[in-house]
C-alpha positions in Angstrom: 0.0 0.0 0.0 1.2 3.5 -0.7 1.7 5.5 2.2 0.2 9.1 2.5 3.6 10.9 2.8 6.3 12.5 0.7 9.5 14.3 1.5 9.7 18.2 1.1 13.0 20.3 1.6 11.7 21.2 5.1 10.6 17.8 6.2 7.7 15.3 5.3 4.3 16.2 3.9 1.5 14.2 5.3 -2.1 13.8 3.6 -4.8 13.4 5.9 -8.7 13.2 5.7 -10.1 14.7 8.9 -13.4 14.0 10.5 -14.3 16.7 13.1 -17.0 16.3 15.8 -16.3 12.7 16.2 -17.1 10.4 19.2 -13.3 10.4 20.2 -10.0 11.5 18.8 -8.2 8.8 17.1 -6.3 7.8 13.9 -8.6 5.4 12.0 -6.1 4.0 9.2 -5.4 4.7 5.7 -7.6 5.2 2.7 -7.5 6.2 -1.0 -9.5 9.4 -1.9 -11.3 9.9 -4.9 -8.2 11.2 -6.7 -6.5 8.0 -6.0 -4.3 9.6 -3.3 -3.7 7.8 0.1 -4.8 9.9 3.1 -4.5 9.2 6.8 -8.0 9.1 8.3 -8.0 11.2 11.5 -11.0 11.7 13.7 -11.3 14.6 16.4 -13.9 15.4 18.9 -13.4 19.2 18.2 -15.8 21.0 15.9 -14.7 22.6 12.8 -14.9 26.1 13.9 -12.2 28.9 14.4 -9.4 26.4 13.8 -10.4 24.2 16.8 -10.5 20.9 14.7 -7.0 22.0 12.8 -5.6 22.3 16.5 -7.1 19.1 17.7 -5.5 17.3 14.9 -2.0 18.7 15.4 -2.2 17.9 19.0 -3.3 14.4 18.4 -0.7 13.7 15.6 2.2 15.3 17.8 1.5 13.1 20.7 1.0 10.0 18.5 4.2 10.5 16.6 6.1 12.0 19.6 7.2 15.1 17.6 6.5 18.6 19.0 3.6 20.6 18.0 5.6 23.4 16.6 7.0 21.1 14.0 3.7 20.7 12.3 2.0 23.3 9.9 -1.1 22.8 7.7 0.3 23.8 4.4 -3.1 23.2 2.4 -6.7 22.5 3.1 -7.1 24.6 6.4 -10.9 24.9 5.6 -11.3 21.5 4.0 -11.4 18.0 5.2 -8.5 16.9 3.1 -5.4 18.5 4.4 -1.7 18.3 3.8 0.6 18.9 6.8 4.2 19.7 7.0 6.1 18.1 9.7 9.4 19.7 9.9 12.7 17.9 10.4 15.4 16.3 8.4 13.6 14.9 5.2 14.8 11.4 5.1 15.0 10.8 8.9 11.4 12.1 9.3 10.2 9.9 6.3 11.8 6.7 8.1 10.3 7.6 11.4 6.8 8.2 10.0 7.0 5.1 7.6 7.6 3.0 10.8 4.8 4.9 12.6 2.4 4.3 9.9 2.8 0.6 9.8 0.5 0.2 12.9 -2.4 1.6 10.7 
């Protein structure tokens, strides 16, 4: 299965599909969207209002990946369910760390 990440000069880009207002915060596997792009399914209890869901997804991912919140930035899809996050760090090192992390899903 193709993973929802790719290297960038500043780190790694992670494609996600966010579901706000869920019953619990959780990472729910990998799906392939209508364009054929793999995305990590993430559910958060926060509502999609005033950036609350965006903050919640960054908090959840930073805890799960064990990487500081300051290393995360939403680079596309701030107002959309489909988002791309930049996780800053040395690109090949971050990619290896995230590949190992994604194996659990």
